[in-house]
C-alpha positions in Angstrom: -4.5 3.1 -20.6 -3.6 -0.5 -20.0 -6.4 -3.1 -19.5 -5.2 -3.7 -15.9 -5.7 0.0 -15.1 -9.1 0.0 -16.7 -10.2 -3.0 -14.8 -9.0 -1.9 -11.3 -10.2 1.7 -11.8 -13.6 0.3 -12.7 -14.0 -1.7 -9.5 -12.2 0.7 -7.1 -15.3 2.0 -5.4 -16.8 -1.5 -5.0 -13.4 -2.9 -3.9 -13.2 -0.3 -1.1 -16.5 -1.5 0.4 -15.7 -5.2 0.2 -15.1 -6.8 3.6 -11.9 -8.7 4.3 -12.5 -12.3 3.1 -10.6 -14.0 5.9 -10.3 -11.6 8.9 -8.3 -14.1 11.0 -5.7 -14.7 8.3 -5.5 -11.0 7.5 -4.9 -10.1 11.2 -2.2 -12.8 11.4 -0.5 -11.4 8.2 -0.6 -7.9 9.7 0.9 -9.0 13.0 3.6 -11.1 11.4 4.6 -8.2 9.1 4.5 -5.6 11.9 6.8 -7.8 14.0 9.4 -7.7 11.2 9.4 -3.9 10.8 11.1 -1.3 13.0 10.3 2.3 13.9 13.3 3.5 11.8 12.3 1.6 8.6 11.6 3.2 5.3 9.0 0.9 3.7 7.4 0.5 0.3 4.1 -1.3 -0.3 3.3 -2.3 -3.9 -0.2 -2.9 -5.1 -1.7 -1.2 -2.0 -5.2 -1.0 -3.4 -7.3 1.4 -1.4 -4.7 1.7 1.4 -6.2 -0.3 4.3 -3.0 -2.3 5.0 -0.7 0.7 4.6 -2.8 2.7 7.1 -2.5 -0.2 9.6 1.3 -0.6 9.2 2.3 3.1 9.0 2.4 3.5 12.8 5.1 0.8 13.0 7.6 2.5 10.7 9.3 5.8 10.0 7.9 6.3 6.5 5.7 4.2 4.3 5.2 4.8 0.6 2.3 2.9 -0.9 1.7 2.6 -4.6 -0.9 1.1 -6.9 -1.3 1.0 -10.7 -4.9 2.3 -10.4 -5.4 6.1 -9.9 -8.9 5.5 -8.7 -7.7 3.1 -6.0 -5.0 5.7 -4.9 -7.6 8.5 -4.8 -9.7 6.5 -2.3 -6.6 5.6 -0.3 -5.6 9.3 -0.1 -9.0 10.2 1.2 -8.6 7.6 4.0 -5.0 8.8 4.7 -6.2 12.4 5.2 -9.1 11.3 7.4 -6.6 9.3 9.6 -4.0 12.1 9.6 -1.2 9.6 8.8 1.6 12.1 8.2 4.3 9.5 7.6 2.3 7.7 4.8 2.4 8.7 1.1 0.2 7.2 -1.6 1.1 7.3 -5.3 -0.1 5.8 -8.6 2.7 3.9 -10.2 3.6 0.5 -11.8 6.1 -1.7 -10.0 9.0 -0.8 -12.3 8.3 2.9 -12.0 8.6 3.0 -8.2 11.8 4.2 -6.5 13.6 5.5 -9.5 16.3 7.9 -8.3 15.6 7.1 -4.7 17.4 5.1 -2.0 16.4 1.4 -1.8 13.9 0.6 1.0 14.4 -1.3 4.3 11.4 -3.4 3.4 9.2 -3.8 0.4 5.7 -5.3 0.8 3.5 -7.0 -1.8 0.2 -8.4 -0.5 -2.2 -10.2 -2.9 -0.2 -8.9 -5.9 2.3 -11.4 -7.3 -0.4 -13.7 -8.7 -1.8 -10.8 -10.7 1.4 -10.0 -12.6 2.1 -11.4 -16.1 5.8 -10.8 -16.1 6.6 -12.2 -12.6 10.3 -12.5 -13.1 10.5 -8.9 -14.4 8.5 -7.6 -11.4 10.7 -9.5 -8.9 13.8 -8.1 -10.5 12.5 -4.6 -10.1 11.5 -5.4 -6.5 15.0 -6.7 -5.8 16.5 -3.3 -6.8 14.0 -1.5 -4.5 15.1 -3.5 -1.5 18.4 -2.3 0.1 21.1 -4.9 0.7 20.2 -6.7 3.9 16.5 -5.5 3.6 13.3 -7.6 3.5 10.8 -8.5 0.8 7.5 -9.5 2.5 4.7 -10.9 0.4 1.4 -12.8 0.5 0.2 -14.3 -2.7 -2.8 -16.5 -3.9 -1.6 -19.8 -5.2 -4.2 -20.7 -7.8 -2.4 -23.9 -8.6 -3.4 -25.2 -5.1 -7.1 -24.2 -5.4 -10.0 -26.2 -6.8 -9.2 -26.8 -10.5 -12.9 -26.0 -11.3 -12.2 -22.4 -10.4 -9.8 -21.9 -13.4 -12.4 -22.2 -16.2 -14.7 -19.9 -14.2 -12.0 -17.3 -13.9 -11.3 -17.5 -17.7 -15.0 -16.9 -18.5 -15.1 -14.0 -16.1 -12.0 -12.6 -17.8 -13.7 -12.8 -21.2 -16.5 -10.5 -19.9 -14.1 -8.1 -18.1 -15.2 -9.4 -14.7 -11.8 -10.7 -13.6 -8.2 -9.5 -14.0 -5.2 -11.5 -15.2 -4.4 -14.3 -12.7 -1.2 -16.3 -12.8 -1.5 -20.0 -11.9 1.3 -21.3 -9.6 1.9 -23.3 -6.5 3.8 -22.3 -3.5 7.1 -24.0 -4.5 7.0 -22.3 -7.9 6.6 -18.9 -6.3 9.4 -19.6 -3.8 11.6 -20.6 -6.8 10.8 -17.3 -8.6 11.6 -15.2 -5.5 14.9 -17.1 -5.1 15.7 -16.8 -8.8 15.5 -13.0 -8.4 18.3 -13.1 -5.9 16.5 -13.2 -2.5 17.2 -15.6 0.3 14.0 -17.2 1.7 13.7 -16.8 5.5 10.1 -17.8 6.1 7.3 -19.4 4.0 4.0 -20.3 5.6 0.2 -20.1 5.4 -2.1 -18.7 8.1 -5.3 -19.8 9.7 -7.8 -20.9 7.0 -5.7 -19.5 4.2 -4.2 -22.7 2.7 -4.1 -21.2 -0.8 -2.2 -18.1 0.2 1.5 -18.1 0.8 3.2 -15.7 3.2 6.9 -15.3 2.3 9.7 -13.4 4.0 12.8 -13.1 1.9 16.0 -11.1 2.4 18.3 -9.4 -0.1 21.8 -10.5 0.7 23.8 -7.7 2.4 
């Protein structure tokens, strides 16, 4: 079992009870994402955690497959799905490169609060590019640690030494945009929402 799986499995129950840090920015992210989706879309969400966002977006699309590396996170998400009766939503435990093998590419792939937690960002974006159908969308929101208070970085490193924090990639918005473009996507929108200056919301399209 990888260290990432061990970490996220270990905090899954606590994570599920944690309130949204910035409710206004979260609501704006949901609204902006829902406006880009259609009732006929097949959608994939990567790094779905305990499924809150997937449950909110599922009514806007035909089908939504939501995945996470952590089996414990997915177990909690599946309990929530059953309670909500979301028949068009499916949860599965899988890494980014494992998702969608042998399946048709998706109309849209979503990745919220995920890209800054990935060590091989270029490899992950290459896999995501393959998961998006030609003409489809990649929608993401990522923490830009390079734009945060520099004093947070040594604190995060200390927490990592004690197993209290996961891997976190340090980048600024333009670096993330460049990586997404390098993967083959065309940027259509890049912005921050209310009170979320360190998080970048990006809409990118795979050329059709």
